[in-house]
VMD Tcl script that draws the C-alpha trace (Angstrom):
set ca {
  {-14.39 -19.02 14.14}
  {-10.62 -19.46 13.95}
  {-8.93 -17.31 11.29}
  {-5.33 -17.68 10.16}
  {-3.90 -14.52 8.62}
  {-0.78 -15.07 6.52}
  {1.42 -11.99 6.71}
  {2.01 -9.42 9.49}
  {2.59 -6.37 7.34}
  {0.60 -3.23 8.05}
  {-2.45 -4.60 6.18}
  {-2.29 -8.13 7.59}
  {-1.93 -6.79 11.14}
  {-4.84 -4.37 10.59}
  {-7.06 -7.19 9.31}
  {-6.11 -9.39 12.26}
  {-7.01 -6.63 14.70}
  {-10.45 -6.01 13.20}
  {-11.25 -9.71 12.98}
  {-10.34 -10.08 16.64}
  {-12.53 -7.13 17.56}
  {-15.43 -8.94 15.91}
  {-14.85 -11.79 18.35}
  {-12.95 -14.27 16.21}
  {-9.95 -16.30 17.30}
  {-7.04 -15.13 15.15}
  {-3.55 -16.46 14.48}
  {-1.05 -14.53 12.35}
  {1.82 -16.33 10.62}
  {4.83 -14.23 9.63}
  {8.22 -15.30 8.26}
  {10.06 -12.29 9.72}
  {10.90 -11.69 13.37}
  {8.34 -8.92 13.78}
  {5.45 -7.08 12.16}
  {5.97 -4.82 9.17}
  {9.46 -6.00 8.24}
  {8.66 -6.87 4.62}
  {7.19 -4.52 2.01}
  {5.73 -2.28 4.72}
  {9.13 -1.18 6.00}
  {10.11 -0.03 2.49}
  {6.97 2.10 2.06}
  {7.07 5.87 1.65}
  {3.81 5.86 3.67}
  {2.23 8.58 1.52}
  {-1.41 9.41 2.26}
  {-3.31 10.73 -0.78}
  {-6.71 10.29 -2.42}
  {-6.23 10.65 -6.19}
  {-7.15 7.15 -7.35}
  {-8.94 6.32 -10.58}
  {-12.12 4.75 -9.15}
  {-14.60 6.15 -6.66}
  {-14.34 3.20 -4.28}
  {-10.55 3.43 -4.16}
  {-10.84 7.16 -3.49}
  {-13.33 6.49 -0.69}
  {-11.17 3.80 0.89}
  {-8.25 6.23 1.07}
  {-10.44 9.10 2.35}
  {-12.00 6.90 5.04}
  {-8.55 5.61 6.04}
  {-7.27 9.18 6.30}
  {-9.61 9.85 9.21}
  {-8.52 6.65 10.93}
  {-4.90 7.81 10.59}
  {-5.95 11.13 12.10}
  {-7.35 9.22 15.09}
  {-4.69 6.52 14.97}
  {-3.95 6.37 18.68}
  {-7.65 5.90 19.43}
  {-7.86 3.20 16.75}
  {-4.93 1.32 18.27}
  {-5.98 1.81 21.90}
  {-9.52 0.73 21.11}
  {-11.13 3.95 22.37}
  {-13.84 6.11 20.79}
  {-16.00 3.14 19.88}
  {-13.36 1.16 17.98}
  {-13.48 -1.75 20.42}
  {-15.79 -3.15 23.04}
  {-12.78 -3.67 25.31}
  {-10.62 -0.53 25.08}
  {-7.12 -0.86 26.45}
  {-4.57 1.95 26.60}
  {-0.82 1.78 27.04}
  {0.56 5.16 28.06}
  {4.11 3.94 27.49}
  {3.59 2.98 23.85}
  {4.93 4.97 20.92}
  {2.56 5.60 18.03}
  {2.97 6.41 14.38}
  {1.19 9.62 13.40}
  {0.01 11.44 10.32}
  {2.03 14.38 9.01}
  {-0.96 16.19 7.52}
  {0.73 18.43 4.94}
  {-1.50 18.24 1.91}
  {-0.90 16.75 -1.52}
  {-0.14 18.20 -4.94}
  {-0.65 16.25 -8.18}
  {0.95 17.92 -11.18}
  {-1.05 17.98 -14.40}
  {-0.61 14.86 -16.51}
  {-2.78 13.36 -19.29}
  {-3.18 9.93 -17.67}
  {-4.78 11.45 -14.56}
  {-7.07 14.20 -15.79}
  {-8.09 16.93 -13.38}
  {-11.66 16.66 -14.61}
  {-11.94 13.03 -13.56}
  {-10.21 13.66 -10.24}
  {-12.43 16.66 -9.53}
  {-15.53 14.59 -10.21}
  {-14.42 11.81 -7.86}
  {-13.39 14.29 -5.16}
  {-16.72 16.12 -5.44}
  {-18.58 12.82 -5.10}
  {-16.51 11.82 -2.06}
  {-16.62 15.26 -0.43}
  {-12.84 15.83 -0.57}
  {-11.86 19.53 -0.74}
  {-9.35 20.62 -3.38}
  {-7.99 23.60 -5.30}
  {-6.92 23.94 -8.94}
  {-3.57 25.71 -9.28}
  {-2.30 27.37 -12.42}
  {1.46 27.44 -13.03}
  {1.84 30.82 -11.31}
  {0.18 29.53 -8.15}
  {2.18 26.30 -8.32}
  {5.48 28.21 -8.40}
  {4.38 30.47 -5.56}
  {3.21 27.61 -3.34}
  {6.06 25.18 -4.14}
  {9.24 27.30 -3.84}
  {12.10 26.23 -6.08}
  {9.96 24.22 -8.50}
  {10.46 24.18 -12.26}
  {6.88 24.14 -13.55}
  {7.87 23.05 -17.06}
  {5.83 20.46 -18.91}
  {8.10 17.57 -19.96}
  {5.52 14.91 -20.89}
  {5.87 12.25 -22.20}
  {8.40 10.56 -19.91}
  {11.90 10.21 -21.35}
  {14.95 8.20 -20.26}
  {17.25 10.36 -18.15}
  {20.25 9.40 -20.33}
  {18.59 10.61 -23.52}
  {19.30 14.01 -25.05}
  {15.55 14.69 -25.14}
  {15.33 14.53 -21.36}
  {17.19 17.84 -21.14}
  {15.12 19.67 -23.75}
  {13.73 22.97 -22.50}
  {10.01 23.05 -21.76}
  {7.79 25.16 -24.00}
  {4.74 24.97 -21.72}
  {4.11 25.06 -17.97}
  {2.06 22.85 -15.69}
  {-0.61 23.53 -13.14}
  {-1.76 21.10 -10.46}
  {-4.63 19.91 -8.31}
  {-4.01 20.50 -4.62}
  {-5.68 19.11 -1.52}
  {-5.01 20.47 1.95}
  {-5.46 17.00 3.47}
  {-3.01 14.11 3.15}
  {0.70 13.78 3.66}
  {2.52 10.81 5.10}
  {2.60 8.53 8.12}
  {5.65 9.22 10.26}
  {7.02 5.67 10.45}
  {5.55 2.81 8.39}
  {7.28 0.09 10.41}
  {6.03 1.57 13.68}
  {2.50 1.77 12.25}
  {2.55 -1.98 11.55}
  {3.97 -2.63 15.00}
  {1.16 -0.54 16.51}
  {-1.49 -2.62 14.74}
  {0.24 -5.82 15.84}
  {0.66 -4.53 19.40}
  {-3.06 -3.84 19.66}
  {-3.97 -7.16 18.08}
  {-1.68 -9.12 20.37}
  {-2.91 -7.23 23.42}
  {-6.49 -8.15 22.53}
  {-5.71 -11.84 22.07}
  {-4.31 -12.42 18.57}
  {-1.58 -15.08 18.48}
  {1.41 -14.04 16.36}
  {3.74 -16.76 15.17}
  {6.89 -15.03 13.97}
  {9.77 -16.69 12.10}
  {7.28 -19.17 10.65}
  {6.67 -19.80 6.98}
  {3.63 -21.45 5.39}
  {4.53 -24.70 3.63}
  {1.06 -26.04 2.91}
  {-2.68 -25.42 3.13}
  {-4.95 -28.39 3.71}
  {-8.62 -28.75 2.77}
  {-11.48 -31.00 3.78}
  {-14.31 -31.41 1.27}
  {-12.89 -28.55 -0.72}
  {-12.81 -26.06 2.16}
  {-9.64 -24.87 3.90}
  {-9.13 -26.72 7.16}
  {-5.57 -26.04 8.31}
  {-2.30 -24.31 7.56}
  {1.05 -26.07 7.77}
  {3.94 -23.95 8.98}
  {7.64 -24.55 9.53}
  {10.42 -22.55 11.14}
  {11.86 -19.97 8.76}
  {15.63 -19.87 8.31}
  {16.46 -16.23 7.61}
  {19.95 -17.13 6.37}
  {18.90 -19.57 3.67}
  {15.48 -17.88 3.28}
  {13.88 -21.30 3.32}
  {11.78 -23.44 5.61}
  {13.86 -25.46 8.02}
  {13.88 -29.24 7.74}
  {12.76 -29.74 11.35}
  {9.21 -30.62 10.37}
  {5.95 -28.71 10.21}
  {3.22 -27.67 12.62}
  {-0.48 -27.79 11.76}
  {-2.72 -24.85 12.66}
  {-6.41 -25.61 12.27}
  {-8.36 -22.91 10.49}
  {-11.95 -22.19 9.60}
  {-10.81 -19.29 7.45}
  {-7.45 -18.36 5.91}
  {-6.59 -14.84 4.73}
  {-3.69 -14.46 2.30}
  {-1.93 -11.12 2.98}
  {1.51 -12.40 2.01}
  {2.59 -9.50 -0.21}
  {4.99 -10.57 -2.96}
  {4.65 -14.22 -1.86}
  {0.85 -14.12 -2.28}
  {0.83 -15.99 -5.60}
  {2.70 -18.92 -4.02}
  {0.20 -19.00 -1.16}
  {-2.68 -19.02 -3.65}
  {-1.08 -21.98 -5.39}
  {-0.83 -23.86 -2.09}
  {-4.57 -23.34 -1.56}
  {-5.44 -24.20 -5.17}
  {-7.00 -20.76 -5.60}
  {-6.76 -18.30 -8.46}
  {-8.21 -20.14 -11.47}
  {-11.04 -17.60 -11.80}
  {-8.93 -14.47 -11.30}
  {-9.28 -11.94 -14.11}
  {-6.31 -10.00 -12.71}
  {-2.75 -11.21 -12.90}
  {-0.38 -10.57 -10.02}
  {3.38 -10.35 -10.17}
  {6.10 -9.03 -7.87}
  {7.99 -5.89 -8.88}
  {11.31 -4.75 -7.43}
  {11.25 -1.04 -6.53}
  {13.59 1.52 -5.00}
  {12.99 4.74 -3.08}
  {15.90 7.16 -2.67}
  {16.77 9.89 -0.23}
  {17.96 13.28 -1.44}
  {18.97 16.42 0.47}
  {16.73 19.43 -0.06}
  {18.29 22.75 0.97}
  {15.95 25.32 2.51}
  {13.52 22.46 3.14}
  {11.89 23.15 -0.24}
  {9.43 20.32 0.21}
  {8.44 20.91 3.82}
  {4.93 21.49 2.58}
  {2.72 19.28 0.40}
  {3.61 15.84 -0.87}
  {3.89 15.86 -4.67}
  {3.02 13.42 -7.43}
  {4.92 14.18 -10.64}
  {3.87 11.72 -13.33}
  {4.96 14.34 -15.88}
  {8.58 13.44 -15.10}
  {7.90 10.04 -13.50}
  {8.38 10.49 -9.76}
  {6.60 11.12 -6.50}
  {8.31 12.98 -3.66}
  {7.74 13.68 -0.01}
  {9.68 15.52 2.65}
  {11.15 13.96 5.74}
  {12.98 14.96 8.92}
  {16.24 16.90 8.65}
  {15.62 18.50 5.26}
  {15.60 15.32 3.21}
  {13.19 14.21 0.51}
  {12.18 10.67 -0.41}
  {11.91 10.14 -4.16}
  {10.17 7.16 -5.71}
  {9.29 6.23 -9.28}
  {5.92 6.05 -11.00}
  {6.92 3.35 -13.49}
  {7.61 5.56 -16.55}
  {7.03 3.57 -19.74}
  {10.46 4.60 -20.99}
  {12.19 2.79 -18.10}
  {12.72 -0.95 -17.88}
  {10.87 -2.34 -14.86}
  {12.30 -5.23 -12.85}
  {9.51 -7.79 -12.65}
  {10.20 -10.86 -10.52}
  {8.93 -14.41 -10.87}
  {6.84 -15.35 -7.81}
  {9.21 -18.15 -6.82}
  {12.26 -15.86 -7.08}
  {11.27 -13.15 -4.60}
  {13.81 -14.34 -2.04}
  {16.55 -14.04 -4.67}
  {15.92 -10.33 -5.36}
  {18.92 -8.01 -5.02}
  {18.02 -5.77 -2.06}
  {20.94 -3.40 -2.66}
  {20.24 0.00 -4.21}
  {21.40 0.41 -7.80}
  {23.05 3.34 -9.53}
  {20.72 3.04 -12.52}
  {17.48 3.49 -10.57}
  {19.06 6.10 -8.32}
  {20.12 8.21 -11.28}
  {16.71 7.87 -12.91}
  {14.89 9.11 -9.82}
  {17.47 11.68 -8.71}
  {17.84 13.35 -12.12}
  {14.07 13.59 -12.53}
  {13.79 15.17 -9.11}
  {16.62 17.59 -9.89}
  {14.93 18.51 -13.16}
  {11.86 19.53 -11.17}
  {13.82 21.15 -8.30}
  {17.13 22.40 -9.72}
  {18.53 23.42 -6.31}
  {18.40 19.84 -5.00}
  {21.66 18.39 -3.75}
  {22.20 15.01 -5.39}
  {24.31 12.61 -3.28}
  {27.26 10.90 -4.93}
  {26.06 7.43 -3.94}
  {22.55 5.94 -3.65}
  {20.86 6.32 -0.28}
  {17.46 4.71 0.25}
  {15.56 1.45 0.47}
  {14.61 -1.47 -1.78}
  {11.30 -3.30 -1.63}
  {9.28 -5.81 -3.63}
  {5.75 -4.79 -4.58}
  {2.86 -7.20 -5.05}
  {1.23 -5.73 -8.16}
  {-2.04 -6.50 -9.92}
  {-2.66 -5.90 -13.63}
  {-4.47 -2.61 -13.02}
  {-2.60 -1.57 -9.85}
  {-5.83 -2.04 -7.86}
  {-5.69 -4.51 -4.95}
  {-7.81 -7.62 -4.66}
  {-9.85 -7.67 -1.44}
  {-12.08 -10.68 -1.93}
  {-13.06 -14.28 -1.33}
  {-11.77 -16.92 -3.74}
  {-13.13 -20.01 -5.43}
  {-11.80 -22.04 -2.47}
  {-14.33 -21.86 0.38}
  {-12.86 -20.22 3.47}
  {-9.85 -18.79 1.60}
  {-9.69 -14.99 1.25}
  {-7.15 -12.61 -0.23}
  {-5.92 -9.08 0.43}
  {-3.26 -9.00 -2.26}
  {-1.88 -6.79 -5.01}
  {-1.52 -4.18 -2.27}
  {2.16 -3.25 -2.30}
  {3.16 0.16 -3.56}
  {-0.06 2.09 -3.14}
  {-2.10 0.55 -0.31}
  {-0.15 1.40 2.84}
  {-2.35 4.48 3.24}
  {-5.44 2.25 3.14}
  {-4.35 -0.16 5.85}
  {-6.88 1.03 8.46}
  {-9.77 0.82 6.00}
  {-8.55 -2.51 4.60}
  {-8.83 -4.01 8.07}
  {-12.45 -2.94 8.34}
  {-13.56 -3.94 4.84}
  {-11.90 -7.37 4.96}
  {-13.37 -8.14 8.38}
  {-16.78 -7.07 7.04}
  {-16.38 -9.08 3.83}
  {-15.34 -12.25 5.64}
  {-18.20 -11.93 8.13}
  {-20.77 -11.40 5.38}
  {-19.55 -14.29 3.21}
  {-19.31 -16.70 6.12}
  {-22.91 -15.75 6.95}
  {-24.03 -16.69 3.45}
  {-23.51 -13.61 1.26}
  {-22.62 -14.23 -2.40}
  {-20.44 -11.28 -3.49}
  {-19.87 -12.67 -6.99}
  {-23.60 -12.21 -7.59}
  {-24.28 -9.18 -5.37}
  {-21.21 -7.16 -4.42}
  {-20.91 -6.42 -0.72}
  {-21.25 -2.80 0.35}
  {-19.28 -1.42 3.29}
  {-20.68 1.59 5.15}
  {-17.84 3.84 6.27}
  {-17.87 4.79 9.95}
  {-15.97 8.06 9.53}
  {-17.35 9.54 6.30}
  {-20.70 7.71 6.26}
  {-20.10 6.94 2.57}
  {-20.48 3.53 0.94}
  {-17.71 1.46 -0.64}
  {-18.66 -1.15 -3.23}
  {-16.24 -4.00 -2.62}
  {-16.90 -5.28 -6.14}
  {-14.32 -2.71 -7.29}
  {-11.69 -4.90 -5.60}
  {-13.09 -8.24 -6.82}
  {-10.76 -10.93 -8.13}
  {-13.20 -11.31 -11.08}
  {-13.57 -7.64 -11.99}
  {-13.15 -6.12 -15.40}
  {-9.88 -4.26 -15.48}
  {-10.25 -0.89 -13.74}
  {-9.29 2.09 -15.89}
  {-6.34 3.43 -13.89}
  {-3.11 5.29 -14.58}
  {-1.33 1.94 -14.96}
  {1.21 3.05 -12.39}
  {1.76 2.90 -8.64}
  {-0.59 5.91 -8.41}
  {-3.51 3.56 -9.13}
}
mol new
graphics top color blue
foreach p $ca { graphics top sphere $p radius 0.5 }
foreach p [lrange $ca 0 end-1] q [lrange $ca 1 end] { graphics top cylinder $p $q radius 0.2 }
display resetview
């Protein structure tokens, strides 16, 4: 079976690798000059497990162990591949296993998280405010919920209560998200996957209703359009849409999406870099929905600060056909929003005078849960709605999508009987119906936290 994967981000490259390891011929089409240069490269690469559904929790927990054994996963050793190949000269991304702290917040109750963690077998601790302050030096444990605009007088009101947190000793962040994608692509290419970089999909053809080929043209990075030099046809038995913020346009080309219960739309997002004296966040990663940020440490005493879509802030949604027009320059408004919230939580933080960080475009579903599924077009599959909170799940996404595609192509009907994936690391089961395109809306935080 010949599979065309559209998109060479960390998830697309992971899917391509696992499909190849199942024996399929695989071609990856990517508009950029290398793997991971789109949304992946703007990721904070946080690894955590506090999702709102059991199957999402399990996918992140299973993926955690693959990150722990990432070099073996990439080299194809320890049973990952029938044809292990090692490259002693290669550089590998790695997991900074520092733990994760989620501050108390009404939209993510500790009771629900504890129940999901207990079911999954994830160890955790409940911290009161005294423990939080002792374990997170320099923190202001004040409760400031609900979120408030940083330019409002109310934002600076003194707290009358203090927060606790739920802490897990596992989790952290992947050292280099771009390198992680390159590692997946390196392994895939080494094992026979054909990557076509600087190519953009301009059409998807069908025969008797089933996908039959993908039309691609050269991509002009200056104009951000397909060149007018003509198109090339790549025959395909199966097509997998992993195109990130361009995924809706790809669906339209295939004529897929009429039965989706979830809407998808691109969202512009920024992550900023702030100096942290005394390396105050050298320890656990922290989710702070109480103020509207998440933070993680980095090399050289810096902290990356991202937003959790506070309702009081105006979000920058993007029309699917306008993604290439997005301003990729950091803005003072978003910088101030994130930096002031971080400084409110850690008063000793040194706020830079100008924004320093990255801009990305998320591919977001209505409930911030990805869609890993078939579609109503035979042979056309999607791994979409993933940007923002699925980088951590890239290893697991490769396995579940390869399993899903294999099962459906062998006659399974997941719309009637959801496909179950048996995890190889945790030996737990993941019900892929949770990620169905036709699901009822999952009850989540409604933010990037999922």
